C-alpha positions in Angstrom: -32.1 -46.2 209.0 -31.6 -44.5 205.6 -34.7 -46.2 204.1 -36.6 -45.2 207.1 -35.2 -41.5 206.4 -36.4 -41.8 202.7 -39.7 -43.0 203.7 -40.4 -39.8 205.5 -39.0 -37.1 203.3 -39.6 -39.1 199.7 -42.9 -37.4 199.0 -41.9 -33.9 199.8 -38.9 -34.5 197.5 -40.6 -35.6 194.6 -43.1 -32.7 195.0 -40.3 -29.9 195.2 -38.6 -31.6 192.2 -42.2 -31.3 190.6 -42.8 -27.6 191.7 -39.1 -26.7 190.3 -40.0 -28.5 186.8 -42.9 -26.1 186.4 -40.8 -23.1 187.6 -38.4 -23.6 184.7 -39.8 -21.2 182.2 -41.4 -18.8 184.4 -40.1 -15.6 185.6 -37.9 -16.1 188.8 -37.1 -14.2 191.9 -33.4 -13.0 192.4 -31.4 -15.8 193.5 -33.7 -18.2 192.7 -31.1 -21.2 193.2 -30.3 -20.3 196.7 -34.1 -19.5 197.5 -35.0 -23.2 196.0 -32.3 -24.7 197.7 -33.0 -22.9 201.2 -36.9 -23.8 200.6 -36.2 -27.4 199.7 -33.8 -28.0 202.8 -36.5 -26.4 205.3 -39.6 -28.5 203.9 -37.4 -31.8 204.0 -36.9 -31.1 207.8 -40.4 -30.1 208.3 -41.7 -33.4 206.5 -39.0 -35.4 208.6 -40.5 -33.8 212.0 -44.0 -33.9 210.8 -43.8 -37.8 209.6 -42.1 -38.6 213.2 -44.6 -36.8 215.2 -47.9 -37.8 213.2 -48.6 -41.1 211.8 -50.3 -41.5 208.8 -54.3 -41.8 209.3 -56.1 -44.8 208.3 -59.4 -42.8 207.7 -60.2 -41.6 204.2 -60.7 -37.9 204.9 -57.8 -37.8 207.4 -55.5 -39.4 204.8 -56.8 -37.0 202.2 -55.7 -34.1 204.4 -52.6 -35.7 205.5 -51.4 -35.8 202.0 -52.8 -32.4 201.3 -51.0 -30.8 203.8 -47.6 -31.7 201.9 -48.8 -29.9 198.8 -50.1 -26.7 200.8 -46.6 -26.2 202.4 -45.2 -25.8 198.7 -47.2 -22.9 197.9 -45.3 -20.4 200.1 -42.0 -22.2 198.6 -43.4 -21.5 195.1 -44.3 -17.8 196.1 -40.9 -17.3 197.5 -38.9 -18.6 194.4 -41.5 -17.6 191.6 -42.5 -13.9 190.4 -46.4 -13.8 190.2 -49.2 -14.0 192.3 -50.7 -16.4 194.9 -53.2 -17.8 192.6 -50.1 -18.6 190.1 -48.4 -20.2 192.8 -51.2 -22.4 193.9 -51.7 -23.0 190.1 -48.0 -24.1 189.8 -48.5 -26.2 192.9 -51.4 -28.2 191.7 -49.6 -28.7 188.4 -46.7 -30.3 190.4 -49.1 -32.4 192.4 -50.8 -33.8 189.4 -47.4 -34.7 187.7 -46.2 -36.5 190.8 -49.3 -38.2 191.5 -49.3 -39.6 187.7 -45.9 -40.8 188.3 -46.4 -42.4 191.7 -49.5 -44.3 189.9 -47.0 -45.4 187.3 -44.6 -46.8 189.7 -47.5 -48.3 191.5 -48.6 -50.4 188.0 -45.2 -51.3 187.7 -44.9 -52.4 191.3 -48.1 -54.3 190.8 -47.3 -56.1 187.5 -43.5 -56.9 188.2 -43.7 -57.3 191.8 -40.7 -56.3 194.3 -37.2 -57.0 193.0 -35.1 -59.0 195.4 -32.2 -56.4 194.8 -33.2 -53.3 196.7 -30.7 -51.0 194.6 -31.8 -52.1 191.4 -35.4 -51.5 192.5 -34.8 -47.8 193.3 -33.0 -47.4 189.9 -36.0 -48.8 188.1 -38.2 -46.4 190.4 -36.0 -43.4 189.8 -36.5 -44.3 186.0 -40.0 -44.1 186.3 -40.4 -40.9 188.0 -37.7 -39.5 185.7 -39.4 -40.6 182.6 -42.8 -39.4 183.8 -41.4 -35.8 184.8 -39.5 -35.5 181.5 -42.9 -36.2 179.6 -44.7 -33.9 181.6 -42.0 -31.3 181.2 -42.4 -31.5 177.4 -46.0 -31.6 177.1 -47.1 -29.3 179.6 -44.8 -27.4 182.0 -42.7 -25.7 179.0 -45.8 -24.9 177.2 -48.2 -23.6 179.7 -46.3 -20.1 181.0 -47.1 -17.4 178.7 -44.1 -14.6 178.7 -42.9 -16.0 181.9 -46.2 -15.8 183.7 -49.0 -18.3 184.4 -52.0 -16.7 182.8 -55.1 -18.1 184.7 -58.3 -16.9 186.3 -59.4 -17.9 189.7 -62.1 -19.9 188.5 -59.7 -22.4 187.2 -58.4 -23.1 190.3 -61.3 -24.7 192.1 -62.2 -27.2 189.4 -58.5 -28.5 189.5 -58.2 -28.9 193.2 -61.4 -30.8 193.2 -60.6 -33.3 190.4 -57.0 -33.6 191.9 -58.9 -34.3 195.6 -61.0 -37.0 193.7 -57.9 -38.6 192.4 -56.5 -38.6 195.8 -59.6 -40.3 197.0 -59.8 -42.9 194.5 -55.7 -43.6 195.5 -56.4 -44.1 198.8 -59.6 -46.2 198.4 -57.3 -48.8 196.0 -55.7 -51.7 197.7 -52.2 -52.5 197.4 -52.7 -55.9 196.0 -51.7 -57.3 192.6 -55.5 -57.7 191.3 -56.3 -56.5 187.7 -59.0 -54.4 189.1 -56.2 -52.2 191.3 -54.1 -52.1 187.9 -56.8 -50.4 186.3 -57.8 -47.9 188.8 -54.2 -46.9 189.0 -53.8 -46.6 185.5 -57.1 -44.5 185.7 -55.6 -42.4 188.2 -52.6 -41.6 186.3 -54.9 -40.7 183.2 -56.8 -38.3 185.1 -53.8 -36.4 186.2 -52.6 -36.3 182.6 -56.2 -35.3 181.6 -56.0 -32.2 183.9 -53.0 -31.2 182.7 -54.1 -31.6 179.1 -57.5 -29.7 179.9 -55.2 -26.6 180.8 -53.0 -26.6 177.7 -55.9 -26.9 175.7 -57.5 -24.1 177.5 -54.6 -21.8 177.3 -54.4 -22.4 173.6 -57.8 -21.4 173.2 -57.1 -18.3 175.4 -54.3 -17.2 173.5 -56.1 -17.8 170.0 -59.0 -15.5 171.4 -56.7 -12.8 172.5 -55.0 -13.0 169.2 -58.7 -12.6 167.5 -59.3 -9.8 169.9 -56.2 -8.1 168.6 -57.1 -8.4 165.2 -60.5 -7.0 165.6 -59.1 -4.3 168.0 -56.7 -3.4 164.8 -59.6 -3.5 162.3 -61.7 -1.3 164.3 -58.8 1.1 164.8 -57.6 1.1 161.3 -61.5 1.7 160.1 -61.6 4.7 162.7 -58.1 5.9 161.3 -59.4 5.7 157.5 -62.5 7.8 158.3 -60.0 10.5 159.9 -57.6 10.2 157.0 -60.3 10.6 154.7 -61.4 13.8 156.1 -57.8 15.2 156.4 -57.1 14.5 152.9 -60.2 16.2 151.6 -59.3 19.2 153.9 -55.8 19.3 152.7 -56.7 19.2 149.0 -59.3 22.3 149.1 -56.8 24.2 151.1 -54.0 23.6 148.7 -56.1 24.5 145.9 -57.3 27.7 147.3 -53.6 28.7 148.3 -52.6 28.0 144.7 -55.1 30.6 143.3 -54.1 33.0 146.2 -50.3 32.6 145.2 -51.3 33.6 141.5 -53.0 36.1 142.5 -50.2 37.8 144.7 -47.7 37.0 141.6 -49.6 39.2 139.2 -49.5 42.3 141.8 -45.7 43.1 141.6 -42.9 42.2 139.8 -39.5 41.1 141.9 -37.0 38.1 141.5 -37.1 37.8 145.4 -41.1 37.6 145.3 -40.9 34.9 142.3 -38.4 33.0 143.9 -40.4 33.0 147.3 -43.6 32.0 145.6 -41.8 29.5 143.3 -40.8 27.7 146.6 -44.1 27.8 148.3 -45.8 26.6 145.4 -43.5 23.6 144.9 -44.0 22.6 148.5 -47.7 23.2 148.4 -47.9 20.9 145.1 -46.5 17.7 147.1 -50.0 17.8 148.9 -51.9 18.5 145.8 -50.6 15.5 144.0 -53.7 13.0 144.2 -53.1 9.4 143.5 -55.6 8.2 141.1 -56.0 4.3 140.8 -59.8 4.2 140.1 -60.7 3.4 143.8 -61.1 6.1 146.4 -59.7 4.1 149.7 -56.7 2.8 147.9 -56.0 6.4 146.7 -56.1 7.7 150.3 -54.0 4.8 151.5 -51.3 5.4 148.8 -51.4 9.0 149.1 -50.9 9.0 152.9 -48.1 6.6 152.8 -46.7 8.4 149.7 -46.5 11.7 151.5 -44.7 9.9 154.4 -42.2 8.3 151.9 -41.5 11.5 149.9 -40.6 13.2 153.4 -38.4 10.4 154.4 -36.3 9.6 151.4 -38.1 6.5 150.8 -39.1 5.7 146.9 -42.3 4.2 146.2 -43.3 3.1 142.9 -46.8 1.8 142.2 -48.5 0.3 139.4 -52.0 -0.2 140.6 -55.7 -1.0 138.9 -57.8 0.2 141.7 -61.0 -0.7 140.0 -60.0 -4.5 140.3 -60.7 -4.0 144.1 -64.2 -2.5 143.9 -65.7 -5.7 145.4 -63.6 -5.1 148.7 -65.0 -2.7 151.6 -63.2 0.4 152.1 -62.0 -0.5 155.4 -60.5 -3.7 154.6 -58.6 -2.1 151.6 -57.3 0.6 154.5 -56.4 -2.3 157.0 -54.6 -4.6 154.0 -52.8 -1.8 152.6 -52.1 0.3 155.6 -50.5 -2.6 157.2 -48.5 -3.9 154.2 -47.2 -0.4 153.9 -46.6 0.3 157.4 -44.4 -2.9 157.5 -42.7 -2.2 154.5 -41.8 1.5 155.6 -40.5 0.2 158.9 -38.1 -2.0 157.1 -36.7 0.2 154.4 -36.3 3.0 157.2 -33.8 0.7 158.7 -31.7 0.6 155.9 -28.2 2.5 155.6 -28.2 2.4 151.7 -30.7 5.1 150.2 -30.7 3.3 147.1 -32.2 0.3 148.7 -35.0 2.5 150.3 -37.5 1.2 147.9 -41.1 0.0 148.0 -42.9 -1.5 144.9 -46.7 -1.9 145.1 -48.4 -3.9 142.3 -52.1 -4.5 141.9 -53.7 -6.2 139.0 -56.4 -8.6 137.7 -55.3 -12.1 136.4 -58.3 -13.8 135.0 -60.6 -14.5 137.7 -58.1 -13.2 140.6 -56.8 -10.1 141.8 -53.1 -10.3 142.4 -51.7 -7.7 145.1 -47.9 -7.5 145.8 -45.9 -5.6 148.1 -42.0 -5.7 147.9 -39.2 -3.9 149.6 -35.7 -4.7 150.7 -34.9 -5.4 154.2 -32.1 -6.1 156.8 -31.0 -9.0 158.5 -33.1 -12.6 158.4 -36.5 -13.0 158.9 -37.8 -16.0 161.3 -41.2 -17.6 159.9 -43.8 -19.2 162.0 -47.0 -21.1 160.7 -45.8 -19.3 157.6 -45.8 -15.9 158.9 -42.8 -13.8 159.6 -42.3 -13.3 163.6 -42.5 -9.7 164.7 -39.0 -8.1 165.1 -40.5 -5.4 167.9 -39.3 -6.2 171.1 -42.8 -5.8 172.6 -44.3 -9.0 171.2 -47.3 -8.8 173.1 -48.7 -5.7 171.4 -46.9 -6.2 168.1 -47.4 -8.8 165.2 -51.0 -8.4 164.8 -50.4 -6.5 161.6 -49.6 -9.8 159.3 -52.5 -11.7 161.1 -54.8 -9.0 160.4 -54.0 -8.9 156.7 -54.4 -12.8 156.7 -58.0 -12.4 158.4 -58.9 -9.9 155.6 -57.8 -12.4 152.8 -59.5 -15.0 154.1 -62.6 -13.3 154.6 -62.7 -12.8 150.9 -61.8 -16.5 150.4 -58.1 -15.5 149.3 -54.6 -16.3 150.3 -51.6 -14.6 151.9 -47.8 -15.8 151.1 -44.8 -14.3 152.0 -41.1 -14.9 151.0 -37.7 -13.9 151.8 -35.3 -13.8 148.7 -31.7 -12.3 148.8 -33.0 -9.4 151.4 -36.0 -8.9 149.2 -39.3 -9.3 151.1 -42.4 -10.0 149.1 -45.9 -10.0 150.2 -48.5 -11.5 147.8 -52.2 -11.9 148.2 -54.6 -13.5 145.7 -58.3 -12.6 145.9 -61.0 -14.3 143.9 -63.1 -11.7 142.0 -66.7 -11.2 143.0 
């Protein structure tokens, strides 16, 4: 009685468990556990009734449709439990079917090679271990890596090829004969490998998609910074011309009349204007503009900026690359020191000098908290990680464009960024 009941519901139980594994790392709807439990119970009852009324067909096409029906009814369950679109629910269900089928094929290989054991409980324990091992392996290799920010990022064009490959695997499985011949063992192993290939191809495709998105983000950042560079250059030129005119106007007004109040007023006005008329002269126009722009911000926000820079060492670099590199470096440093409560630590130090055939660029600043590193780069501390974190990658991309290297270190609360570029 118990074995007859299990035969009718075992497949749907395996599919529900597989779907649950692929929903572990995705965004779930409220009351997820209750939803999953209710859907599981409903599907088990449905599978039992369906298995009692409809016998397993003998024809290849009908048998494929029979087993495919179990996979189809899992889609509404996934939709009710997981946040996401219908395409994501179908994708999750296809992945779950591939994992379940791989586990089934591994069980069949064991069954053909070892045969049925005399002890039914022991045979059940071994079968459970096989399924648990395959499910755990698929979770580690695929299920925990495929979601991105709690969602399956797929296109509708991915679903049809996956469904077709899985359908082909089902057909092969049905055509196999349940006999202990080496040919059928090879068939089952091939089916399991095909299921593995489906998931590997998806994981590899997602990795390429993420790399392409990062590259697009870096390119977009560079484009925006080039545009900002042009605007900043024009703004600085206008400010310098205006300040130069204002200085002469103030001096002319001072000579008209003598009064302490007038002199005090003009002294304050001239001192304020002199902030904008203080040009940074490093020998490189693009670097001067970046340092002046960031220097004005630092001066107005209580940040001390020290700079020892030989801008002529960067003459081989394009202006937009200089702005991208130093703009990102300075923005990161300013953001870090702005969070410090101790005014004495709001210091940024910039060094640029030639060392033989190399140009050394170093930006140092204090920071609070501990930094986490991934692939040699610090992980962004901004909450919206999808829209931040491109600055460091943009700097690395710029350094590699010139055949250079970028390295970062965190020592005793001092963050150090160092770029080495070969002279050209």
